[in-house]
Backbone as numpy.savetxt, mean C-alpha at the origin, in Angstrom:
# Nx Ny Nz CAx CAy CAz Cx Cy Cz
-4.35 -11.73 -4.68 -5.64 -10.90 -4.91 -4.37 -9.82 -4.56
-3.71 -9.67 -6.21 -2.60 -8.30 -5.65 -3.50 -7.08 -5.84
-2.95 -5.96 -5.38 -4.23 -4.19 -5.39 -2.79 -3.33 -5.96
-2.65 -2.46 -6.97 -1.88 -1.55 -7.72 -1.71 0.02 -6.43
-0.90 0.33 -6.18 -0.18 0.60 -5.17 0.62 1.93 -6.22
-0.02 3.32 -5.73 0.44 4.02 -6.40 1.78 4.85 -5.81
3.45 4.44 -6.25 4.68 5.17 -5.57 4.88 7.05 -6.52
4.53 7.98 -4.99 5.39 8.95 -6.09 5.95 9.88 -5.30
7.30 9.95 -5.66 7.89 10.53 -5.75 8.05 12.03 -5.63
8.77 12.80 -4.08 8.29 14.24 -3.88 9.84 14.38 -3.26
9.70 15.71 -3.57 10.69 16.54 -3.04 9.87 16.89 -1.79
11.78 16.46 -0.88 11.83 16.81 -0.04 11.25 19.46 0.32
10.06 19.63 -0.72 10.10 20.96 -0.32 8.26 21.47 0.21
7.84 21.88 1.53 6.85 22.39 1.94 6.02 22.30 0.18
4.56 21.86 0.86 3.15 22.19 0.10 3.44 20.71 -0.73
3.83 20.05 -1.36 4.60 18.80 -2.27 3.10 17.88 -1.85
2.71 17.20 -0.53 2.25 16.42 -0.21 0.65 17.10 -0.86
0.59 18.18 -0.58 -0.72 18.90 -0.54 -1.00 19.30 -2.27
-0.22 19.12 -3.09 0.10 19.25 -4.57 -0.71 17.60 -5.15
-0.48 16.67 -3.78 -0.21 15.30 -4.60 -2.00 14.99 -4.28
-2.08 15.88 -3.21 -3.68 14.94 -2.55 -4.94 15.96 -3.14
-4.44 17.56 -3.69 -5.44 18.40 -4.19 -5.91 18.14 -5.75
-4.54 17.59 -6.45 -4.34 17.00 -7.70 -5.40 15.79 -7.68
-5.23 14.59 -6.72 -6.37 13.51 -6.88 -7.51 13.35 -6.71
-8.00 14.48 -5.44 -9.54 15.09 -5.13 -9.74 15.89 -5.62
-8.96 16.61 -6.84 -10.23 17.27 -7.36 -10.11 16.73 -8.83
-9.05 15.02 -9.21 -10.23 14.54 -9.85 -10.90 12.38 -9.80
-11.36 13.39 -8.06 -12.86 12.26 -7.93 -12.14 11.15 -6.70
-11.27 11.02 -7.02 -10.02 10.20 -5.80 -9.77 10.20 -5.06
-10.20 9.04 -4.46 -9.66 9.17 -2.27 -8.56 8.02 -2.31
-8.35 8.10 -1.46 -6.83 8.16 -0.59 -8.01 6.87 0.48
-7.30 5.52 0.02 -7.07 4.38 1.06 -6.36 4.67 2.29
-5.23 4.75 2.15 -4.26 4.43 2.68 -2.45 5.08 2.34
-1.71 5.28 3.13 -1.20 5.78 2.49 -0.13 5.77 3.88
1.58 6.25 3.02 2.42 5.76 4.06 3.45 6.43 3.31
4.36 7.87 4.06 5.47 7.86 3.82 7.38 7.13 4.24
7.95 7.93 2.94 9.57 7.53 4.26 10.46 8.52 2.65
11.10 9.62 3.70 11.81 10.33 2.92 13.64 9.79 3.88
14.14 10.49 2.50 15.25 10.71 2.91 15.53 12.51 3.30
17.89 13.21 3.30 17.26 14.55 2.78 16.95 15.67 1.88
16.85 14.85 1.06 16.47 14.64 -0.55 15.10 15.11 -1.52
14.59 13.48 -1.26 13.72 13.38 -1.43 12.32 12.12 -0.73
10.79 12.31 -1.21 10.08 11.31 -0.21 9.97 10.15 -1.17
9.20 9.32 -0.57 8.29 8.57 -1.44 6.63 8.28 -0.60
5.72 8.80 -1.57 4.93 8.95 -0.85 4.04 7.43 -2.03
3.43 6.44 -0.74 3.37 5.09 -1.28 1.52 5.47 -1.23
0.62 4.78 -1.72 -0.18 4.99 -1.59 -2.03 4.31 -2.60
-2.62 3.79 -1.55 -4.28 2.69 -2.28 -4.98 4.79 -2.83
-5.32 3.85 -3.52 -6.15 5.12 -4.49 -7.82 4.34 -4.82
-8.74 4.81 -4.41 -9.75 4.36 -5.11 -9.85 4.28 -6.81
-9.53 5.14 -7.35 -8.21 4.89 -8.96 -7.44 4.36 -9.70
-5.99 3.69 -8.50 -5.25 4.15 -9.36 -4.92 4.42 -10.72
-5.42 3.64 -12.13 -4.71 3.77 -13.31 -5.11 5.55 -14.02
-6.20 6.34 -12.83 -6.62 7.51 -12.82 -5.91 8.34 -12.55
-5.43 8.00 -10.96 -4.78 8.43 -10.46 -3.75 8.69 -11.16
-2.61 7.24 -11.68 -1.02 7.34 -12.23 -1.24 8.73 -12.67
-1.93 8.46 -14.40 -2.66 9.11 -15.65 -2.59 10.52 -14.86
-3.72 11.62 -13.67 -3.12 12.72 -13.83 -2.41 12.47 -13.04
-1.45 12.42 -12.45 -0.38 12.96 -11.18 0.92 12.84 -12.41
1.27 12.47 -13.61 1.89 12.13 -15.08 1.83 14.51 -15.72
-0.28 14.04 -15.65 -0.51 14.61 -15.97 -0.06 15.93 -15.62
0.11 16.20 -13.89 0.54 17.37 -13.59 1.90 16.82 -13.22
2.49 16.50 -13.77 4.45 16.40 -14.11 5.16 15.54 -12.70
3.97 14.97 -11.63 4.61 13.69 -10.88 5.68 12.50 -10.74
6.44 12.63 -10.78 7.25 11.45 -11.57 6.09 9.92 -10.59
5.92 9.22 -11.05 4.10 8.09 -9.98 4.50 7.02 -10.74
4.47 6.32 -9.96 5.18 4.75 -10.62 3.92 3.91 -9.43
3.19 2.05 -10.34 2.36 1.52 -10.22 3.42 0.17 -9.94
2.69 0.13 -8.57 3.92 -1.00 -8.49 2.44 -2.32 -7.52
2.76 -3.83 -7.52 1.73 -4.70 -7.34 1.36 -4.30 -5.44
0.81 -5.20 -4.73 1.27 -4.82 -3.49 -0.10 -5.47 -2.95
-0.04 -6.69 -1.67 -0.90 -7.44 -0.91 -1.41 -6.55 -0.02
-2.69 -6.42 0.20 -3.37 -5.81 1.04 -4.29 -7.70 2.02
-4.43 -7.68 3.40 -4.72 -8.72 3.84 -5.37 -8.28 5.71
-6.11 -8.34 5.78 -5.82 -8.64 7.62 -5.58 -9.46 8.23
-5.77 -8.46 9.57 -6.00 -10.15 11.11 -5.98 -8.78 11.72
-6.65 -10.26 13.19 -7.56 -9.71 14.72 -6.38 -8.32 14.40
-7.28 -7.20 15.41 -6.50 -6.30 16.54 -5.62 -6.34 17.26
-5.19 -7.91 17.59 -4.39 -7.84 18.70 -3.25 -8.35 19.06
-2.70 -7.90 20.10 -1.85 -8.02 19.62 -0.29 -9.12 19.53
0.21 -9.25 19.13 1.15 -11.06 18.28 0.35 -11.11 16.57
-0.43 -11.50 16.85 -1.30 -11.76 14.73 -0.53 -11.82 14.06
-0.73 -10.29 13.38 0.28 -9.54 12.51 2.28 -10.24 12.81
2.48 -10.37 14.14 3.49 -11.52 13.99 3.53 -13.22 13.61
2.52 -13.98 13.82 2.63 -15.06 13.55 1.68 -15.49 11.53
1.44 -14.02 11.13 1.69 -13.76 10.32 2.75 -13.79 9.01
3.22 -12.61 9.67 4.95 -12.62 9.06 5.15 -13.21 8.90
5.43 -14.35 10.52 6.25 -15.60 10.27 5.85 -16.56 9.08
5.00 -16.63 9.09 3.85 -17.41 8.31 5.69 -16.92 6.89
5.72 -16.14 5.90 6.61 -15.77 5.28 8.04 -16.09 5.24
7.79 -15.52 6.36 10.02 -15.29 6.86 10.35 -16.90 7.23
9.78 -17.10 7.30 10.17 -18.86 7.58 9.73 -19.30 6.44
9.46 -18.86 5.16 9.22 -19.45 3.61 10.08 -18.01 2.43
11.46 -17.98 3.78 12.25 -16.62 3.50 11.72 -15.80 2.08
10.36 -15.23 2.21 10.07 -14.08 1.61 9.97 -12.98 2.30
10.64 -11.44 1.82 11.36 -11.40 2.36 10.50 -10.25 2.44
10.17 -8.92 3.40 9.05 -7.59 3.05 9.86 -6.55 2.91
10.05 -6.06 2.32 10.59 -4.58 1.42 9.91 -3.53 1.71
8.52 -3.65 2.08 8.31 -2.83 3.36 5.98 -2.91 3.36
6.18 -1.49 4.37 4.54 -2.28 5.05 4.35 -0.78 5.60
2.43 -1.30 5.38 2.26 -0.36 5.81 0.76 -0.76 6.79
0.26 -0.33 7.80 -1.06 -0.97 8.71 -1.54 0.11 8.42
-2.70 -0.38 9.40 -3.77 0.91 9.77 -5.18 0.00 10.41
-5.24 0.45 11.90 -6.03 -0.85 12.26 -7.94 0.52 12.44
-8.78 -0.21 13.08 -9.87 0.16 12.76 -10.82 -0.93 13.82
-10.58 -0.56 15.12 -11.60 -0.81 16.03 -10.91 -3.06 15.84
-12.07 -4.01 15.59 -11.44 -5.27 16.47 -9.97 -5.66 14.79
-10.06 -5.80 14.04 -9.48 -6.23 12.89 -8.50 -5.23 12.34
-7.18 -5.40 11.87 -6.10 -4.02 11.73 -6.43 -4.81 10.04
-5.55 -3.35 8.99 -5.39 -4.12 7.33 -3.64 -3.44 7.76
-3.37 -4.32 6.83 -2.37 -4.60 5.74 -1.55 -4.64 4.87
-0.73 -3.54 4.50 -0.51 -3.58 3.10 0.74 -4.14 3.02
1.78 -5.35 2.40 3.17 -5.13 1.85 3.83 -5.65 0.68
4.62 -5.77 0.82 5.61 -5.81 -0.69 6.23 -6.60 -0.75
6.25 -7.48 -1.34 7.12 -9.06 -0.88 8.36 -8.89 -1.45
9.00 -9.38 -1.11 10.00 -10.02 -2.60 9.62 -10.88 -3.58
8.57 -11.71 -3.30 8.43 -12.67 -4.28 6.67 -12.91 -4.18
5.82 -11.70 -4.69 4.29 -11.86 -4.89 3.77 -12.75 -4.92
3.66 -13.31 -6.28 3.42 -14.62 -6.15 3.39 -15.82 -5.24
4.52 -16.18 -4.39 4.79 -17.36 -3.14 4.57 -17.09 -2.22
3.65 -15.60 -2.23 3.86 -14.46 -0.52 2.38 -15.14 -0.68
1.21 -14.77 -1.62 -0.07 -14.96 -1.80 -0.75 -16.42 -1.74
0.28 -17.89 -1.82 -0.39 -18.96 -2.36 0.69 -19.37 -0.55
1.06 -18.72 0.03 1.91 -18.92 1.70 0.47 -18.43 2.76
0.02 -16.85 1.73 -1.23 -16.44 3.01 -2.93 -17.66 2.13
-2.24 -17.90 0.84 -3.93 -19.00 1.33 -3.80 -19.36 1.61
-2.60 -20.55 1.58 -2.66 -21.53 2.20 -2.86 -22.04 3.90
-2.04 -20.46 4.60 -2.85 -20.34 5.97 -3.96 -19.83 6.33
-4.41 -19.84 5.33 -6.41 -18.73 5.98 -6.29 -17.86 5.76
-5.37 -16.55 5.71 -5.01 -15.24 5.91 -6.36 -14.96 5.06
-6.64 -14.09 6.44 -7.93 -13.20 5.21 -6.86 -11.88 4.39
-7.07 -12.46 3.04 -6.61 -11.42 2.21 -7.60 -10.51 1.23
-7.41 -8.96 1.07 -8.14 -8.21 0.48 -8.28 -8.48 -0.36
-9.61 -8.12 -1.57 -9.19 -8.23 -2.79 -9.04 -6.52 -3.18
-8.81 -6.63 -4.43 -8.39 -5.08 -4.61 -9.31 -4.16 -4.65
-10.50 -4.59 -4.57 -11.75 -4.07 -4.91 -11.68 -3.68 -3.31
-11.51 -3.89 -2.84 -12.24 -3.81 -1.24 -10.81 -2.43 -0.17
-9.60 -2.84 -1.11 -8.85 -2.31 -0.93 -8.99 -0.75 -1.43
-8.87 -0.51 -2.76 -10.01 0.58 -2.82 -10.37 1.08 -2.60
-12.35 0.80 -1.43 -12.21 1.28 -1.07 -12.55 1.74 -0.43
-12.18 1.12 0.75 -10.74 1.58 1.96 -11.25 3.20 2.91
């Protein structure tokens, strides 16, 4: 159950994140989840949006450097140790997690991961009966 994520490269200067959210908002695109990683020169905004293809198009037209990346989303209980159980299944199979972001809501937590091997990761999570999120569900969160 792969989902498409936008990765937007941003200069570290005031207002750039506002510009991205403004472009997406004016196109009627909702942000479901996002994470920002930065260094001294630039940041990478990784986000799940309601329409990744349109998001890519409007951001490109606004002269942002953007790419689409496949990620996997899943849900787990919002309890201590439940994420560790899922991640252990992956690490035991030598699936490296390049990055991850998550958000909880009540009794559940939603997690987005970029594994080193998407196909193997998905197969392992399915075999362990992890609640994978369909792309359409992630886009509507």
